[in-house]
N, C-alpha and C positions, 0 to 999 in steps of 0.2 A: 755438451749440455743439450738435452732434448729440447727442441723448439717448443715454445708454448703458444697458446692462443690468447694470452693476456693482453688486455687493452687498457688505455687510459679511460677511466670512467667518470672522473670529475676533476675540475680545476677550481678549488676553493680559494677565495681571496679574503684578506683581512687588512683593515686599516689600523695599524698598530702605532701608537704614539706614546712616548715617554716624556714626562714633564721636566726635562733637563734644564729648561729656562729658569726654573725656580732657584737653582743654585749657580746659574751662569756657566754650567758645564757646557763646553763647546763654543763659548762666545769668542767672536773675533771681530775685526774691524768692519766686515761686511755683513756679518750675521750675529747681531748682538744678543739675540734672545731665542736660540734654537730649541725646539722640542724634537729631539732625535726620534726619528720615525722610520717605519719599515712598511712598504707596500708589499705584503707577504702573500705567498701562494703555496698551496700544497697540491701536487699532482697525485690523485688517488687512482689506484689500479685494482683490477680484479685478479692480480697475480696470486698464485698459491702461496708465495713466500711472504705476502703481506706488505712488501716494500712500497714506500711512497717517495716522492721527490719534493724537496723543499727549496725555495728560492725567494729572493726579495730584491726590491730596489730601495735604496736609502734616500730619504728626504729629511727635511728639518721642520716638519709640522704642517702648516697650512699648505694645501695642494696635495697632500698625501692621498686624498680621495681621488684626485685627478689621476695620479699615478696608478692607483688601484683600478680605476676605470679603464686605463690603457691596457693593463694586464688582462682584464676581463674581455676586452675587444679581441684578444688572441685565443680565447677559449675554443672557438669553433675549429681553429687550426690544429688543436691538440687532441680534443676529444675523439675517442675511437681509434687512435693510432696504436699500432703494435708496440708493446713494451720492448720486445726483443729488437725490433728495427730501430727504435729510438736509441736504445743503449748501444747498439752496434755502430751507429753512425749519427751522433748528435749534430754533426755538420749538415746533414740533409735537412733537418728541421730548421737549423739556423738560416740556411739559404732560402728555404721556403718562406720563413717569416720576414726576413729582410727584403725578399724579392716580391712580396705581395703587391700586385699591380695597383691597388687602391690605397692600402695603408702606407705604401712607400711615399705617397705624396705628402704625408705628415712629417717626413724627415727631409730628404732621405738619410737614414743612418745617423740620426741625431735626435736629441731631445727626449721628451717623455715616452714617445713610442719606442725609440731605440732602447731606452732603459727597461721598458717593459719586456722587450724581446730578450734582453740580457737576463732578466729575472726568470723567464720561462726556460731559456737555454741552460742557465745555471741549475735550475731544478731538475732538468733532465740529467745533467752530469752528476748531481747528487744521487739521483735514482740509479744511474749506471754504477757508481762507486759502491753504493749499498748492495746492489745485486752481485757485484764482484767480490764483496767482502773486504774492500780495501778503502783506506782514506784516499781522497782524491789525489793528493800529491803522489802517492804510490801508484795509483792507477795510471796516471800520466807518465810517470818515470819508467814504469814497466812496459809501456806500449811500444810497439815497433815503430821506428822512425818513419817508415813509409806511411803507416796509418795516421800518425800524428801530423805529418806534413799534409796529408789529404784533408785534415780537419780545418785548414786555414783557407779563407777566401782571399785570393791574390788579386782580385779585381782592384784596380787603382794602385797596386803596390809594385808591379813588376819593374818599374824604373828604379826601384830600390831593393826589392826582395823578390826573387823568382822561386818557383817550386823547387828548382834544382839547388838554389842557395839554401833554402830551408832544410832540405834533405841532408845536405852536406853538414850544416850546423848541428842537426839532430844526431847524425851518425858520429860526428866528432864528440858530441856531448856525452855519448855512452862510454867514452874512454875514461877509465878510472872511477866510474859511477859507483861501483861496489864499495870502494874505500870511502868515498864521500858519504854514502848511505850510513856506513858505520859511524862516521863522525857526526852526521846529522842526528842519528838516534842517541848518541852519547851526549852531544852538546847543544843541538838545536841551531837555530839561525839567529844572528844578532838583531837586537831591537833597539829603537830609540823611543823616548816617551814625550808626548805632548801634554801630559796631565798637569805639569806644573804651570804651563804657560798660557792658559786661557786668559783672554783680555780682561774679563770681568773680575779676576782675582786680585786682591790687594797684595802689597809687597810682602807682608808677613806670610800669607799663604803661599805665595810664589817661592819665598826662601825656604819655607818648611818642606814643601813638596820637592823642590829641586835638590835639597840635601838628602831627602829620603831616596830620590831616584839614584843618586850616586851611590848611596849605601846599598841599594838593591842591585847594583852591578851594571847600571846603564852607563854607557860611555858617550851618549849624546842626548841632549834634551832640546826641545823646541819651544819658542815663544811666539805668540801672535803679536803682530805689530801693525801700524798703519793708521791708527785713529788720531794720534797726537805725537809729534816728533819729540817734544820734551819729555813726555811720559815714556816713550819708547827708550830714549837714552837712559832715563832713570831705571827703567825695568831691566834693560840689558846690563847696566852696571850692577844692579842688585843680583841678577842671576849669575853673572860672572863671579861676583864675590862669593856666592853660595857654592858654586861648583868648582871653582879654581881654574887655573889656566890650561889644564890638560884635557878637560872634558869638552867635547864639541858642543857648540851652541848654534843651533839653526834658528832662523827667523822666518816668519810666514806672514805675508801681507794679504793673502786671500783676495788677490785681483784688485786691490784698492786703488792703484796709482796709474796715471799716465806714464809714458816712457821717461820723460825728463824728470818727473817727480820721483819715479822709482830710482833713477840714478842718483839724484841728490840725496834722497832719504837713506839709501843703502850706503852711500859714502859717509854719511853722518854716523851710521852705526858701525862702520868698519873698525874703529878703535877697540871694539869689544870682540874682534876676531870671529865674526859669524862664519860658520862653515858653509851655509848656503842661504840665499834669499829665495823664498818659495812663492810662486805665483805673484810676481811683482806687478803684473799688468793683466789685461784680458787674456783668458786662456786661448782665444782664437787668434791672437796677434803674434804670429810666428816671427815676422821681421822685427817687431818691437822687442820680443825676448832676445833676439840675436843682438840688437843694438845695446840692450841692457847688459848682456853678458860681456860684450866687448868693453863696456865702460866701467864695470864694477870689479873685474878680475883683480886679485885672485879669489874674491868671494864667488862661489859657484852659484849658478842659476838652476833652480829645480822647479819642475812643473809637470803636469800630466793628469792630475786627479780629475780635472774638468775637461780634458780632451775628449771631444764628442765621439771620436772614432779613430780607427787606425790610420786614416789619411792625414789627419791633423798631426798625429805622432810621427808619421813618415816625414812630413814637411819640417817639423821641429828638428828632427835629426839631420835631414838634408841641409838645412840652413845653418847648422852649427849653433842652434839657439839654446841648447840645454847642456848642462854638465851632468845632471841627475834626472832620470825619468821616473815619474811617480805614477806608476800604473794603479788603476782602481778596479776592483773586482766587480763593481756593480754599476759603473757609469756607462761603459760601452756595451756591445752586444753579447756579453757573456764569455765563457771560457774560450770558445773558438776564436773570437776576435782578440782576446788577450794572448792566446798562443801566438798569433801573428805579431802582436806588439812586442812580446818577449823576443821573438826572432829578429824583429827589426832592431831592437836595442843591441842584441848580440852582433848583428851585422855591422852596426856603427860603433861597437865597443863602448857603449854608454852604460854605466851601471844603473840598475833598476832598484829603487828604494820605494816600495809600495806605500801608497796612501791607505790609512786605516782609521781615520778620525771620525768614526760614526758607528751607530749601532750595528753590530754584526760584521763590520768590515774587517776587523782583526781576524775573526773566525774564518772568513772566506780567503783573504789574501795570503795568509800564511801558506796555504796549499800551493798557490802559484809561485811564491818566492822559493819554496822548498823544491818544487819541480825545476825552477830555473837553475838553482844551485846544482841539483843532481844531473840534469840532462840537457841544459842549454849553456849557461855561462860557465859552470863548473867552478865558481868561486864565490866567496862571501866578502872578498876584499872591497872596501868602500860601499858595501851593501848592508843596509839596515831596514827593518820593517817597522813602520810606525806602530806604536802601542798607546792606547788610551784606556785608562783604568776605570771604566764604568760600563754597566749594563751586561757584563758577561754572564752574570748569574741567571739571566733569562734564557740562556741557550742550553740545550741538552748536552752538548759537547763543547764547553767553553775553552778558550785559549788557556794555556798554562805557561806562565813566564817563570823562568828560573835563572837567577844570576844574569839578568839583562838579556836573556835569550828566549825566543819562542821554542818550546819543546814540540817535537813532531807529533801531531795527532795520530792516534792508533785506531780510533773508532771508524768503521766504514762510513763513507759519505763525504760531504762538503762542509760539515760542521754548521749547517745552515738552519737546523731545526730549532724552533722556539719551544719552550716549555708550555704545555697546555694551560697551566695556571696563569702564565704571563699573557697568553693570548686572551684568556677570559677577562683578566683584570685590566689590560691596557688597550683593548679594541676601542676605537673611537667611533661614535660618541657614547655607545651603550655599555662599555665595559665597566666593571665595578669601580675602578678608580675614577673614571671620568664622570660616571653617574653621581658618585659621592661628592666629587669636586663641584659639579653644578648645583647639587643640593646645598652644599656649604655656602656657595656664593649667593644663593637665593636667601639664605638665612643671615647674610651679612657677615659670615665668618671669614677669616683669612683664607686665601687660596692655598 
């Protein structure tokens, strides 16, 4: 390819919020009224091919403007950069953003600033995949192991994962990859669904959606728990009756409990054969997770969606604190850091079941899970990707679920681009929906 002089000419940001709290979609013990939101950005370029890069950080409403402001704080680091250079080495931008001598004080490598870095880095990967004419999972799976290994930041990891370890894992991951790609394109990757289990749903809705999930081919569903033990016992009994004894039932406490309470509560739910207990305590409490895991076995412990960085993940694995690692596409510093997390999980032989309970997260994380199957772990055994059945229609390349499986995306990119009409309608506070909502409230009409 002839080198171009194309540059990044703009970083446009949008505060996108969807009113999911109105129907209690997404409700759980810690977040009873979420409005699923995206701090969304578009990297504009002057490239002759017209390609752009799309990325976002996921939030649940209030504070999304703060997340947008964090992304805007990175604009000067990106404007004017060579498009060719960005796409040839996204890791260079990742290291520059993470290593900024002043912004780093706001983390380091955690919180709003780190999520903003992840949004920008993911937008670069989206741009790179679009320019290559490939979906991101394929761009990653086709890449040379040496290049992929060079995209990972090994600082703070080498007591658990060295560059040599990573390269060996990636080289081994190429064995049989062609056969796996054929299976992936024919069958997809297995999914589980959280859609029946939001805490605000009544038992009738839970039963109806759980039965529908089984009919749709899902072999695992998940319930939110943690607000009231008697209610959780009733809801688990209701769900188990709806799905039968052979479908996996996972439960998710969303960080609700202290360690002792997590052990007591999980043991109380054990008669319903929960496959895992998810986020039973603070996502930063590595030793707490390890203690819970020892106490509640054979119920598995799953966590990771709120792990702030690869170092937390490393310690969870080193401490034997998790049975299932729940990678999140938008929580850490983007694709580069998630490459390191996937390699850590493979090094410790812990299955990755990605988190996707939020706007656009299904669209993003499917690519990482498919890459993991093709080029890292080489298996889908005990691996399922979370699926939540709402808001996909707002994306230009929405996920497709068939018989309880994610089908492999074929469109170039990271599946991150929102529809222009959705941006116009749900930008906060001036978009068409929110303007009409405010006008209705002023008139005394129902929200």
